[in-house]
C-alpha positions, 0 to 999 in steps of 0.5 A: 528490499529496495525502497522503490519496491516497498513504495509500490506495496505501500502505495497500492495498499493505501489506495486499495484499503481506503475503499470502504467495502474493501476495508469492511471485508478486510476486517471481517476476514482477519479480525477475530470473531470476539472483536468483530462481534463488538464492532459495527463495521458499517460505520467504518471511516478511513482517516487521514493518517496525519492524525498520527504525529508527522515526525513518526517514521517507522518501517511500515505503511499505516492506515487509520480507521474510526469505527463505532462499536455496536453499543455506540462507542467510537474507537480507532482501528489501526492497520500496520502493514509490514513490507520488509523482506526479513522478519523484524522482531522490533515491530512490537516496539514500533507498534507501541510507539505508533499507538502512544503517538496516536493517543498523545494526539488525542490528548493534544487535541483534547479528544476523549481517549479512544481504544486503538486495535493494532493489526500487523499485516505481513505478506513476506515469504519468510515465516514469522513467529510474531511475539508480543512486547514482553517476550522480547525481554528476558527479565524479572521485571516483566510487570513493568513492560507494557503489554497489549494484544496485536492481531497478526496476519501472515498472508503467505501462510493463508491458503489460496483456497481460503483466499478464494472463499472471500466473498469480495472478489476484489479483496480476494484478488488483491490478497492473492496478488500480494501473497505472491508479490515476491514470486513473479513467475508464480504470480503470473501463473495466478493471472486467471485466478486474480482477474477472471471474476472481477468487474472491470467497470470498477475502475477505482479498484481494477486499474490500481490492481492491474498496475500493481500486478504488471509492476510485479510480473517480470516476464517477456511481453509475449509470455504475459500477453499470451496469458492475458489473451486467455482471459475473457474479452472484457477483462483482457481489453481493460488490462491491455488498455491499462498496460498501454497507459503505463507505457504512454506515461513511461514514454512521457516521463522519458521525454520530460527527462530528456527535455530536462537534460536539454534545458540544463545543457542549453543553459550551461552553453549560454542559451536564454530562458526564453529560447530554452522555453521555446525549444522544449515547449515548457513555460519559463517558470517550468524552465526556472524550476528545472534549473533551480533543481540543478542549482544553476539559478 
């Protein structure tokens, strides 16, 4: 899978999961009951992931939360989201590395050591039989291999019916969209199920979901517009408004790229910074930055 597509999934997930209500209902849906009974999800807080070592480079996006237990003890809940188009058997090693770095940061910051609960959230199409770290080794020395439990969610294997039963309509729609994110035609056919029950006034959630959906559906305009027109008018209007904004932003980026080319070519032909700034309506500093990017100044 291309890095651009992976970035789409990463950015969308990080944007959505940072909403407290979404995070609470996500955990309430996927954490085992015995774990939920110990947590006070009303205390959950989304944390800056710079808490983890900035040098840590792994193949999944991450979200980090703090949460109090019902007994009043604070702990860290880590969500690791896997976006690969193939099953990666080394994920338990990556997860161990992630957890170890998080704990090392606690030591460096002289904080009390806190438990980290790893959750691997996978929404690839291929079935993945997740195994723990010790099962990666065929060794008589298993007692020396670190062992920890991981909550593994295979979204594609969760039925649409079960997703529709989630009381948070936005979370239900978000998960349904991610489930079919690699099947554009099936996703397009789920448009009604995804958008009909949503409140378009919740722009902090509605707009990112709409942008994500449109970026994944690869259909002719007339086909997708026909499906959108079948939605309730308030939903339809907001989707079309967002679609227009996407087009406008795309045109603006295209225009900026065109102006950048004018600046580069003009400078090569001897035009001054002042003339280039006047021609493109960029500031002289912006012209300089473009030329620096192309190593011309």
